[in-house]
C-alpha positions, 0 to 999 in steps of 0.5 A: 442681420439675420434676416439679411443674412438668410436673404444673402445666402438664398440669392447667392445660392444664385452663377462659351459660346451660344452655338454649343450645349455646354456641360462643363464650364465656369459661369460668373455672375453678379448679384446687386440688391436694394430695399425700400427700407433706409436702415436696410439700404445702408447695409446694402450699400456697404455690401456693394455687388455680390461675385460668384463663381459656379464651376459645373461638370455634369450633374454637379455643380459648386458656386462660390461667393464672398461678400462682407455681410456673409463671409464665405459661402460655398454650395456644391449639389450633386444631381446623382445623390440628390444632395447639397452642402452647404458651408459658411464662414463669417464672423456672426455665426463662424464656420458651419455646414449643412448637408440638405437633400434636394429631393422635391415633393408636391408638399414642398411645391404647394406654395410655390407657382411657375408659369412660362412666360411668354418672352425671351431675351439673348444674353451672352449669345443664348436665347433664354426662356422667360419663367415666372416664379411666385413663392408664398411662405412664412408670411413673405412673399417672393416673386421671381422673373428669370431667364433661363437657357437650355444650352447650358446643363449645369444646376442652380439652387433656385431652379432645383427647388422648382422641380421639374418645371423649369428646364435649364440654367438661369442667365439672369433673374430679378427676385422681388421679397415682401415681408412685414411692409419691407421690399427688397430687390435682388437681381442676379446676372451671369457676365461670363461663361467659359468651356473648360475642364473642371476637376472632380476635386471641386465636387467633393461632398466631404464637410471642411475640417474645422467646420460645425454642423447645422441643421438649418444652416440657410435659416440662421 
């Protein structure tokens, strides 16, 4: 169960018109998950599709997600301060939050390979460039195929982890995770993007009252 919640947080922590570059607005996305492990697949079937709403403005992003397995999860990223605030409320862990540094070093990237693909795909009217990412860490292999547009100037947790190797915001991402003989596939796609004014209050980095600090929330 803890591993499943970790995968959910990692995945979630993934969210107009193509003619215009956009720096402020709201995106909605959908995540689906499947596994070749019967026990995990049964749990995933109960979860169903996971819906995320992402608010973005300049170099700040806020993503709000809810599902039955991991409860409410909110991630706020501040590109200026290089900080990310994550807070979660679910039955297993209660109300927890963590603040992490988004600065990426060469050491952080040693187990990650990013290759620009040969294909493009048009999603919601945006021409998106393919990137292939491979991550080897703690005995797990993660292969990510993502399609990214440079017309949406918004931060994304997965792209932020790639440093400057990927330019843009992913509108489609397929992540295959392999660990201990078990395979898990997570597909995330943006279903709607709207250009609209977003209040600065959405990006307040103050942890909510009643939440307990965790040094490694995503690893729980």
